[in-house]
All heavy atoms as a GROMACS GRO file, in nm:
protein
  464
    1MET      N    1  -0.310  -1.058  -4.844
    1MET     CA    2  -0.168  -1.086  -4.829
    1MET      C    3  -0.100  -0.981  -4.740
    1MET      O    4  -0.022  -1.015  -4.655
    1MET     CB    5  -0.104  -1.091  -4.969
    1MET     CG    6   0.040  -1.124  -4.966
    1MET     SD    7   0.062  -1.296  -4.920
    1MET     CE    8   0.228  -1.319  -4.963
    2ILE      N    9  -0.132  -0.854  -4.765
    2ILE     CA   10  -0.071  -0.747  -4.685
    2ILE      C   11  -0.120  -0.755  -4.542
    2ILE      O   12  -0.044  -0.733  -4.448
    2ILE     CB   13  -0.100  -0.609  -4.748
    2ILE    CG1   14  -0.025  -0.596  -4.880
    2ILE    CG2   15  -0.061  -0.498  -4.655
    2ILE    CD1   16  -0.054  -0.470  -4.955
    3ARG      N   17  -0.247  -0.790  -4.524
    3ARG     CA   18  -0.302  -0.799  -4.390
    3ARG      C   19  -0.232  -0.909  -4.309
    3ARG      O   20  -0.204  -0.893  -4.192
    3ARG     CB   21  -0.451  -0.826  -4.397
    3ARG     CG   22  -0.516  -0.838  -4.262
    3ARG     CD   23  -0.663  -0.844  -4.272
    3ARG     NE   24  -0.709  -0.705  -4.267
    3ARG     CZ   25  -0.834  -0.668  -4.282
    3ARG    NH1   26  -0.927  -0.756  -4.305
    3ARG    NH2   27  -0.869  -0.543  -4.274
    4SER      N   28  -0.202  -1.023  -4.372
    4SER     CA   29  -0.134  -1.131  -4.300
    4SER      C   30   0.009  -1.093  -4.266
    4SER      O   31   0.061  -1.132  -4.162
    4SER     CB   32  -0.136  -1.261  -4.382
    4SER     OG   33  -0.063  -1.246  -4.502
    5ARG      N   34   0.074  -1.015  -4.353
    5ARG     CA   35   0.210  -0.968  -4.321
    5ARG      C   36   0.207  -0.872  -4.203
    5ARG      O   37   0.293  -0.875  -4.116
    5ARG     CB   38   0.271  -0.898  -4.442
    5ARG     CG   39   0.323  -0.993  -4.545
    5ARG     CD   40   0.399  -0.919  -4.650
    5ARG     NE   41   0.444  -1.010  -4.754
    5ARG     CZ   42   0.503  -0.972  -4.863
    5ARG    NH1   43   0.522  -0.843  -4.885
    5ARG    NH2   44   0.541  -1.060  -4.952
    6ASN      N   45   0.108  -0.785  -4.201
    6ASN     CA   46   0.095  -0.692  -4.089
    6ASN      C   47   0.067  -0.766  -3.959
    6ASN      O   48   0.119  -0.729  -3.853
    6ASN     CB   49  -0.015  -0.590  -4.116
    6ASN     CG   50   0.025  -0.488  -4.220
    6ASN    OD1   51   0.144  -0.471  -4.249
    6ASN    ND2   52  -0.074  -0.422  -4.279
    7ALA      N   53  -0.016  -0.869  -3.966
    7ALA     CA   54  -0.046  -0.948  -3.847
    7ALA      C   55   0.079  -1.021  -3.798
    7ALA      O   56   0.105  -1.027  -3.678
    7ALA     CB   57  -0.158  -1.047  -3.876
    8LEU      N   58   0.157  -1.074  -3.893
    8LEU     CA   59   0.281  -1.143  -3.856
    8LEU      C   60   0.379  -1.046  -3.793
    8LEU      O   61   0.440  -1.076  -3.690
    8LEU     CB   62   0.343  -1.210  -3.980
    8LEU     CG   63   0.476  -1.280  -3.957
    8LEU    CD1   64   0.458  -1.396  -3.859
    8LEU    CD2   65   0.533  -1.329  -4.089
    9ALA      N   66   0.395  -0.929  -3.854
    9ALA     CA   67   0.486  -0.828  -3.799
    9ALA      C   68   0.440  -0.784  -3.661
    9ALA      O   69   0.522  -0.767  -3.569
    9ALA     CB   70   0.495  -0.709  -3.893
   10GLY      N   71   0.311  -0.767  -3.643
   10GLY     CA   72   0.259  -0.729  -3.512
   10GLY      C   73   0.283  -0.836  -3.408
   10GLY      O   74   0.316  -0.807  -3.293
   11GLY      N   75   0.271  -0.963  -3.448
   11GLY     CA   76   0.297  -1.073  -3.355
   11GLY      C   77   0.443  -1.081  -3.316
   11GLY      O   78   0.476  -1.104  -3.199
   12VAL      N   79   0.532  -1.059  -3.412
   12VAL     CA   80   0.675  -1.062  -3.383
   12VAL      C   81   0.712  -0.947  -3.291
   12VAL      O   82   0.786  -0.966  -3.192
   12VAL     CB   83   0.758  -1.057  -3.514
   12VAL    CG1   84   0.905  -1.035  -3.486
   12VAL    CG2   85   0.738  -1.186  -3.594
   13VAL      N   86   0.664  -0.829  -3.319
   13VAL     CA   87   0.692  -0.713  -3.234
   13VAL      C   88   0.635  -0.735  -3.094
   13VAL      O   89   0.700  -0.705  -2.994
   13VAL     CB   90   0.637  -0.584  -3.297
   13VAL    CG1   91   0.643  -0.468  -3.200
   13VAL    CG2   92   0.713  -0.550  -3.424
   14GLY      N   93   0.514  -0.790  -3.086
   14GLY     CA   94   0.455  -0.818  -2.954
   14GLY      C   95   0.538  -0.918  -2.875
   14GLY      O   96   0.559  -0.901  -2.754
   15ALA      N   97   0.588  -1.021  -2.942
   15ALA     CA   98   0.672  -1.120  -2.874
   15ALA      C   99   0.801  -1.057  -2.825
   15ALA      O  100   0.848  -1.086  -2.714
   15ALA     CB  101   0.702  -1.238  -2.968
   16LEU      N  102   0.860  -0.970  -2.906
   16LEU     CA  103   0.983  -0.902  -2.864
   16LEU      C  104   0.959  -0.811  -2.744
   16LEU      O  105   1.044  -0.801  -2.655
   16LEU     CB  106   1.042  -0.822  -2.980
   16LEU     CG  107   1.103  -0.904  -3.093
   16LEU    CD1  108   1.144  -0.814  -3.208
   16LEU    CD2  109   1.221  -0.984  -3.043
   17VAL      N  110   0.845  -0.746  -2.740
   17VAL     CA  111   0.811  -0.660  -2.626
   17VAL      C  112   0.800  -0.745  -2.499
   17VAL      O  113   0.850  -0.706  -2.392
   17VAL     CB  114   0.681  -0.583  -2.654
   17VAL    CG1  115   0.626  -0.519  -2.527
   17VAL    CG2  116   0.704  -0.478  -2.761
   18VAL      N  117   0.738  -0.860  -2.509
   18VAL     CA  118   0.724  -0.948  -2.392
   18VAL      C  119   0.861  -0.997  -2.346
   18VAL      O  120   0.892  -0.997  -2.226
   18VAL     CB  121   0.631  -1.068  -2.424
   18VAL    CG1  122   0.637  -1.173  -2.315
   18VAL    CG2  123   0.489  -1.019  -2.444
   19VAL      N  124   0.946  -1.037  -2.440
   19VAL     CA  125   1.081  -1.085  -2.404
   19VAL      C  126   1.161  -0.975  -2.338
   19VAL      O  127   1.228  -0.997  -2.236
   19VAL     CB  128   1.153  -1.140  -2.530
   19VAL    CG1  129   1.301  -1.162  -2.502
   19VAL    CG2  130   1.088  -1.270  -2.575
   20GLU      N  131   1.158  -0.856  -2.394
   20GLU     CA  132   1.234  -0.745  -2.336
   20GLU      C  133   1.179  -0.704  -2.199
   20GLU      O  134   1.255  -0.670  -2.108
   20GLU     CB  135   1.233  -0.624  -2.430
   20GLU     CG  136   1.319  -0.644  -2.552
   20GLU     CD  137   1.466  -0.662  -2.517
   20GLU    OE1  138   1.515  -0.595  -2.426
   20GLU    OE2  139   1.531  -0.744  -2.584
   21GLY      N  140   1.049  -0.708  -2.183
   21GLY     CA  141   0.990  -0.677  -2.053
   21GLY      C  142   1.030  -0.778  -1.947
   21GLY      O  143   1.066  -0.742  -1.835
   22THR      N  144   1.027  -0.905  -1.984
   22THR     CA  145   1.068  -1.010  -1.892
   22THR      C  146   1.215  -0.996  -1.856
   22THR      O  147   1.254  -1.009  -1.740
   22THR     CB  148   1.041  -1.148  -1.954
   22THR    OG1  149   0.904  -1.158  -1.988
   22THR    CG2  150   1.078  -1.259  -1.858
   23SER      N  151   1.297  -0.968  -1.956
   23SER     CA  152   1.440  -0.949  -1.932
   23SER      C  153   1.465  -0.831  -1.837
   23SER      O  154   1.549  -0.839  -1.747
   23SER     CB  155   1.511  -0.924  -2.065
   23SER     OG  156   1.646  -0.893  -2.045
   24GLY      N  157   1.391  -0.724  -1.856
   24GLY     CA  158   1.407  -0.608  -1.768
   24GLY      C  159   1.369  -0.639  -1.625
   24GLY      O  160   1.436  -0.596  -1.530
   25VAL      N  161   1.263  -0.716  -1.606
   25VAL     CA  162   1.222  -0.754  -1.470
   25VAL      C  163   1.330  -0.843  -1.407
   25VAL      O  164   1.366  -0.823  -1.291
   25VAL     CB  165   1.086  -0.826  -1.472
   25VAL    CG1  166   1.056  -0.892  -1.339
   25VAL    CG2  167   0.976  -0.728  -1.508
   26LEU      N  168   1.380  -0.939  -1.482
   26LEU     CA  169   1.482  -1.029  -1.427
   26LEU      C  170   1.609  -0.953  -1.392
   26LEU      O  171   1.668  -0.975  -1.286
   26LEU     CB  172   1.513  -1.141  -1.527
   26LEU     CG  173   1.405  -1.245  -1.546
   26LEU    CD1  174   1.445  -1.342  -1.656
   26LEU    CD2  175   1.379  -1.320  -1.417
   27GLN      N  176   1.654  -0.865  -1.479
   27GLN     CA  177   1.777  -0.792  -1.453
   27GLN      C  178   1.759  -0.683  -1.349
   27GLN      O  179   1.850  -0.654  -1.272
   27GLN     CB  180   1.829  -0.730  -1.582
   27GLN     CG  181   1.878  -0.832  -1.681
   27GLN     CD  182   1.920  -0.769  -1.811
   27GLN    OE1  183   1.928  -0.647  -1.824
   27GLN    NE2  184   1.947  -0.852  -1.910
   28GLY      N  185   1.644  -0.621  -1.345
   28GLY     CA  186   1.624  -0.509  -1.255
   28GLY      C  187   1.573  -0.546  -1.118
   28GLY      O  188   1.588  -0.470  -1.023
   29TYR      N  189   1.511  -0.662  -1.104
   29TYR     CA  190   1.452  -0.699  -0.975
   29TYR      C  191   1.523  -0.819  -0.912
   29TYR      O  192   1.567  -0.812  -0.798
   29TYR     CB  193   1.303  -0.731  -0.993
   29TYR     CG  194   1.234  -0.769  -0.865
   29TYR    CD1  195   1.208  -0.674  -0.768
   29TYR    CD2  196   1.199  -0.900  -0.840
   29TYR    CE1  197   1.146  -0.709  -0.649
   29TYR    CE2  198   1.136  -0.937  -0.722
   29TYR     CZ  199   1.110  -0.840  -0.627
   29TYR     OH  200   1.051  -0.877  -0.511
   30TYR      N  201   1.535  -0.926  -0.986
   30TYR     CA  202   1.588  -1.048  -0.927
   30TYR      C  203   1.739  -1.046  -0.909
   30TYR      O  204   1.789  -1.099  -0.811
   30TYR     CB  205   1.548  -1.170  -1.010
   30TYR     CG  206   1.403  -1.207  -0.992
   30TYR    CD1  207   1.312  -1.189  -1.094
   30TYR    CD2  208   1.357  -1.255  -0.870
   30TYR    CE1  209   1.179  -1.220  -1.077
   30TYR    CE2  210   1.224  -1.285  -0.852
   30TYR     CZ  211   1.136  -1.269  -0.956
   30TYR     OH  212   1.004  -1.298  -0.938
   31THR      N  213   1.813  -0.985  -1.000
   31THR     CA  214   1.958  -0.983  -0.988
   31THR      C  215   2.004  -0.909  -0.863
   31THR      O  216   2.086  -0.960  -0.787
   31THR     CB  217   2.022  -0.925  -1.115
   31THR    OG1  218   1.984  -1.006  -1.225
   31THR    CG2  219   2.173  -0.924  -1.105
   32PRO      N  220   1.955  -0.788  -0.834
   32PRO     CA  221   1.994  -0.723  -0.708
   32PRO      C  222   1.946  -0.801  -0.584
   32PRO      O  223   2.009  -0.797  -0.479
   32PRO     CB  224   1.927  -0.587  -0.714
   32PRO     CG  225   1.904  -0.561  -0.857
   32PRO     CD  226   1.879  -0.695  -0.918
   33LEU      N  227   1.836  -0.872  -0.598
   33LEU     CA  228   1.783  -0.949  -0.487
   33LEU      C  229   1.873  -1.069  -0.452
   33LEU      O  230   1.877  -1.112  -0.337
   33LEU     CB  231   1.642  -0.996  -0.523
   33LEU     CG  232   1.556  -1.057  -0.414
   33LEU    CD1  233   1.532  -0.953  -0.305
   33LEU    CD2  234   1.424  -1.102  -0.471
   34LEU      N  235   1.946  -1.119  -0.552
   34LEU     CA  236   2.034  -1.233  -0.527
   34LEU      C  237   2.143  -1.202  -0.424
   34LEU      O  238   2.182  -1.289  -0.347
   34LEU     CB  239   2.100  -1.279  -0.658
   34LEU     CG  240   2.012  -1.362  -0.749
   34LEU    CD1  241   2.086  -1.394  -0.878
   34LEU    CD2  242   1.967  -1.489  -0.682
   35THR      N  243   2.190  -1.078  -0.421
   35THR     CA  244   2.291  -1.040  -0.323
   35THR      C  245   2.237  -1.055  -0.182
   35THR      O  246   2.304  -1.110  -0.093
   35THR     CB  247   2.336  -0.895  -0.347
   35THR    OG1  248   2.386  -0.885  -0.479
   35THR    CG2  249   2.444  -0.854  -0.249
   36ASP      N  250   2.116  -1.008  -0.159
   36ASP     CA  251   2.055  -1.020  -0.027
   36ASP      C  252   2.030  -1.166   0.011
   36ASP      O  253   2.053  -1.206   0.126
   36ASP     CB  254   1.922  -0.943  -0.022
   36ASP     CG  255   1.942  -0.794  -0.041
   36ASP    OD1  256   2.053  -0.744  -0.011
   36ASP    OD2  257   1.846  -0.728  -0.086
   37ILE      N  258   1.985  -1.245  -0.085
   37ILE     CA  259   1.962  -1.387  -0.059
   37ILE      C  260   2.093  -1.457  -0.025
   37ILE      O  261   2.101  -1.536   0.069
   37ILE     CB  262   1.893  -1.454  -0.180
   37ILE    CG1  263   1.752  -1.398  -0.198
   37ILE    CG2  264   1.890  -1.605  -0.165
   37ILE    CD1  265   1.688  -1.439  -0.328
   38ALA      N  266   2.198  -1.426  -0.100
   38ALA     CA  267   2.329  -1.490  -0.077
   38ALA      C  268   2.382  -1.454   0.061
   38ALA      O  269   2.436  -1.539   0.132
   38ALA     CB  270   2.427  -1.448  -0.185
   39ARG      N  271   2.368  -1.329   0.100
   39ARG     CA  272   2.417  -1.288   0.232
   39ARG      C  273   2.337  -1.356   0.344
   39ARG      O  274   2.392  -1.397   0.445
   39ARG     CB  275   2.409  -1.137   0.245
   39ARG     CG  276   2.514  -1.070   0.160
   39ARG     CD  277   2.567  -0.942   0.219
   39ARG     NE  278   2.683  -0.898   0.144
   39ARG     CZ  279   2.677  -0.822   0.036
   39ARG    NH1  280   2.562  -0.780  -0.008
   39ARG    NH2  281   2.788  -0.785  -0.026
   40HIS      N  282   2.208  -1.369   0.323
   40HIS     CA  283   2.123  -1.434   0.423
   40HIS      C  284   2.160  -1.582   0.438
   40HIS      O  285   2.156  -1.636   0.550
   40HIS     CB  286   1.976  -1.419   0.385
   40HIS     CG  287   1.882  -1.485   0.480
   40HIS    ND1  288   1.855  -1.432   0.605
   40HIS    CD2  289   1.810  -1.598   0.470
   40HIS    CE1  290   1.771  -1.512   0.668
   40HIS    NE2  291   1.741  -1.614   0.588
   41LEU      N  292   2.194  -1.645   0.328
   41LEU     CA  293   2.228  -1.789   0.331
   41LEU      C  294   2.377  -1.815   0.349
   41LEU      O  295   2.421  -1.929   0.341
   41LEU     CB  296   2.180  -1.855   0.200
   41LEU     CG  297   2.030  -1.852   0.177
   41LEU    CD1  298   1.998  -1.906   0.038
   41LEU    CD2  299   1.957  -1.931   0.283
   42ASP      N  300   2.456  -1.708   0.372
   42ASP     CA  301   2.601  -1.718   0.389
   42ASP      C  302   2.669  -1.785   0.270
   42ASP      O  303   2.756  -1.871   0.285
   42ASP     CB  304   2.637  -1.793   0.519
   42ASP     CG  305   2.596  -1.717   0.643
   42ASP    OD1  306   2.600  -1.593   0.640
   42ASP    OD2  307   2.557  -1.782   0.742
   43ILE      N  308   2.628  -1.744   0.151
   43ILE     CA  309   2.690  -1.793   0.028
   43ILE      C  310   2.790  -1.687  -0.018
   43ILE      O  311   2.760  -1.568  -0.019
   43ILE     CB  312   2.584  -1.817  -0.081
   43ILE    CG1  313   2.484  -1.922  -0.034
   43ILE    CG2  314   2.649  -1.860  -0.211
   43ILE    CD1  315   2.366  -1.940  -0.127
   44HIS      N  316   2.908  -1.731  -0.056
   44HIS     CA  317   3.013  -1.638  -0.099
   44HIS      C  318   2.976  -1.572  -0.232
   44HIS      O  319   2.907  -1.631  -0.315
   44HIS     CB  320   3.146  -1.712  -0.114
   44HIS     CG  321   3.194  -1.771   0.014
   44HIS    ND1  322   3.246  -1.695   0.117
   44HIS    CD2  323   3.197  -1.900   0.058
   44HIS    CE1  324   3.278  -1.774   0.218
   44HIS    NE2  325   3.250  -1.899   0.184
   45ASP      N  326   3.026  -1.450  -0.250
   45ASP     CA  327   2.996  -1.376  -0.373
   45ASP      C  328   3.046  -1.449  -0.497
   45ASP      O  329   2.983  -1.445  -0.602
   45ASP     CB  330   3.059  -1.237  -0.367
   45ASP     CG  331   2.989  -1.146  -0.267
   45ASP    OD1  332   2.870  -1.171  -0.239
   45ASP    OD2  333   3.052  -1.051  -0.219
   46ALA      N  334   3.159  -1.516  -0.486
   46ALA     CA  335   3.214  -1.589  -0.601
   46ALA      C  336   3.119  -1.701  -0.646
   46ALA      O  337   3.104  -1.725  -0.766
   46ALA     CB  338   3.351  -1.646  -0.568
   47ASP      N  339   3.056  -1.767  -0.551
   47ASP     CA  340   2.961  -1.873  -0.586
   47ASP      C  341   2.837  -1.816  -0.656
   47ASP      O  342   2.784  -1.878  -0.749
   47ASP     CB  343   2.920  -1.952  -0.462
   47ASP     CG  344   3.036  -2.029  -0.402
   47ASP    OD1  345   3.127  -2.068  -0.478
   47ASP    OD2  346   3.035  -2.051  -0.280
   48VAL      N  347   2.793  -1.699  -0.611
   48VAL     CA  348   2.680  -1.634  -0.677
   48VAL      C  349   2.719  -1.593  -0.818
   48VAL      O  350   2.640  -1.607  -0.912
   48VAL     CB  351   2.631  -1.512  -0.596
   48VAL    CG1  352   2.522  -1.436  -0.669
   48VAL    CG2  353   2.583  -1.555  -0.460
   49ASN      N  354   2.843  -1.547  -0.837
   49ASN     CA  355   2.889  -1.510  -0.971
   49ASN      C  356   2.888  -1.630  -1.064
   49ASN      O  357   2.848  -1.619  -1.180
   49ASN     CB  358   3.029  -1.450  -0.965
   49ASN     CG  359   3.028  -1.310  -0.909
   49ASN    OD1  360   2.926  -1.243  -0.908
   49ASN    ND2  361   3.143  -1.266  -0.861
   50TRP      N  362   2.934  -1.745  -1.017
   50TRP     CA  363   2.932  -1.866  -1.100
   50TRP      C  364   2.789  -1.904  -1.137
   50TRP      O  365   2.760  -1.945  -1.250
   50TRP     CB  366   2.999  -1.984  -1.028
   50TRP     CG  367   3.147  -1.982  -1.043
   50TRP    CD1  368   3.239  -1.953  -0.947
   50TRP    CD2  369   3.222  -2.010  -1.162
   50TRP    NE1  370   3.365  -1.960  -0.998
   50TRP    CE2  371   3.358  -1.996  -1.129
   50TRP    CE3  372   3.187  -2.045  -1.291
   50TRP    CZ2  373   3.458  -2.016  -1.223
   50TRP    CZ3  374   3.288  -2.065  -1.384
   50TRP    CH2  375   3.421  -2.050  -1.349
   51PHE      N  376   2.698  -1.888  -1.044
   51PHE     CA  377   2.558  -1.916  -1.071
   51PHE      C  378   2.503  -1.823  -1.178
   51PHE      O  379   2.436  -1.866  -1.272
   51PHE     CB  380   2.476  -1.905  -0.942
   51PHE     CG  381   2.329  -1.927  -0.960
   51PHE    CD1  382   2.280  -2.053  -0.989
   51PHE    CD2  383   2.240  -1.822  -0.950
   51PHE    CE1  384   2.144  -2.074  -1.008
   51PHE    CE2  385   2.105  -1.841  -0.968
   51PHE     CZ  386   2.058  -1.967  -0.997
   52MET      N  387   2.532  -1.693  -1.166
   52MET     CA  388   2.483  -1.597  -1.264
   52MET      C  389   2.545  -1.621  -1.402
   52MET      O  390   2.478  -1.608  -1.504
   52MET     CB  391   2.513  -1.454  -1.217
   52MET     CG  392   2.430  -1.412  -1.098
   52MET     SD  393   2.253  -1.427  -1.126
   52MET     CE  394   2.229  -1.311  -1.258
   53ILE      N  395   2.673  -1.657  -1.406
   53ILE     CA  396   2.738  -1.687  -1.534
   53ILE      C  397   2.672  -1.807  -1.599
   53ILE      O  398   2.647  -1.808  -1.720
   53ILE     CB  399   2.889  -1.711  -1.513
   53ILE    CG1  400   2.957  -1.579  -1.479
   53ILE    CG2  401   2.952  -1.774  -1.637
   53ILE    CD1  402   3.100  -1.594  -1.430
   54SER      N  403   2.640  -1.909  -1.520
   54SER     CA  404   2.577  -2.027  -1.578
   54SER      C  405   2.436  -1.997  -1.627
   54SER      O  406   2.391  -2.052  -1.727
   54SER     CB  407   2.575  -2.141  -1.476
   54SER     OG  408   2.496  -2.109  -1.365
   55LEU      N  409   2.365  -1.904  -1.561
   55LEU     CA  410   2.233  -1.863  -1.610
   55LEU      C  411   2.245  -1.787  -1.741
   55LEU      O  412   2.171  -1.811  -1.836
   55LEU     CB  413   2.163  -1.775  -1.507
   55LEU     CG  414   2.094  -1.844  -1.390
   55LEU    CD1  415   2.035  -1.738  -1.298
   55LEU    CD2  416   1.988  -1.938  -1.436
   56ASP      N  417   2.341  -1.694  -1.746
   56ASP     CA  418   2.357  -1.610  -1.866
   56ASP      C  419   2.404  -1.690  -1.986
   56ASP      O  420   2.368  -1.660  -2.100
   56ASP     CB  421   2.454  -1.496  -1.839
   56ASP     CG  422   2.397  -1.392  -1.744
   56ASP    OD1  423   2.273  -1.388  -1.730
   56ASP    OD2  424   2.475  -1.316  -1.684
   57SER      N  425   2.487  -1.791  -1.962
   57SER     CA  426   2.541  -1.868  -2.074
   57SER      C  427   2.445  -1.976  -2.121
   57SER      O  428   2.469  -2.040  -2.224
   57SER     CB  429   2.674  -1.932  -2.033
   57SER     OG  430   2.654  -2.029  -1.934
   58GLY      N  431   2.339  -2.001  -2.047
   58GLY     CA  432   2.242  -2.101  -2.088
   58GLY      C  433   2.270  -2.240  -2.034
   58GLY      O  434   2.205  -2.335  -2.074
   59VAL      N  435   2.368  -2.253  -1.946
   59VAL     CA  436   2.398  -2.383  -1.886
   59VAL      C  437   2.281  -2.428  -1.802
   59VAL      O  438   2.240  -2.543  -1.806
   59VAL     CB  439   2.529  -2.377  -1.803
   59VAL    CG1  440   2.551  -2.506  -1.728
   59VAL    CG2  441   2.646  -2.346  -1.892
   60ILE      N  442   2.225  -2.335  -1.725
   60ILE     CA  443   2.107  -2.362  -1.643
   60ILE      C  444   1.989  -2.294  -1.709
   60ILE      O  445   1.992  -2.175  -1.737
   60ILE     CB  446   2.124  -2.309  -1.499
   60ILE    CG1  447   2.241  -2.377  -1.430
   60ILE    CG2  448   1.996  -2.328  -1.419
   60ILE    CD1  449   2.272  -2.321  -1.294
   61HIS      N  450   1.885  -2.368  -1.736
   61HIS     CA  451   1.764  -2.311  -1.797
   61HIS      C  452   1.664  -2.283  -1.688
   61HIS      O  453   1.609  -2.374  -1.628
   61HIS     CB  454   1.705  -2.407  -1.900
   61HIS     CG  455   1.800  -2.439  -2.011
   61HIS    ND1  456   1.825  -2.350  -2.111
   61HIS    CD2  457   1.877  -2.546  -2.035
   61HIS    CE1  458   1.912  -2.403  -2.194
   61HIS    NE2  459   1.947  -2.522  -2.149
   62ALA      N  460   1.645  -2.154  -1.660
   62ALA     CA  461   1.553  -2.114  -1.554
   62ALA      C  462   1.411  -2.114  -1.602
   62ALA      O  463   1.379  -2.102  -1.714
   62ALA     CB  464   1.590  -1.975  -1.502
   0.00000   0.00000   0.00000
């Protein structure tokens, strides 16, 4: 019984590590990159902000 609880706790912690790592990559790499992409495509900053808000709120599922 204790072994299965430890395995469950380890699985939950492992999943949280993966989620946090993915979040860090998205926030640290892709978000700053969006500014360069928007400038290259002549997209206004306000439109990029609306896109980011829709991603953060869950309107768009990436």
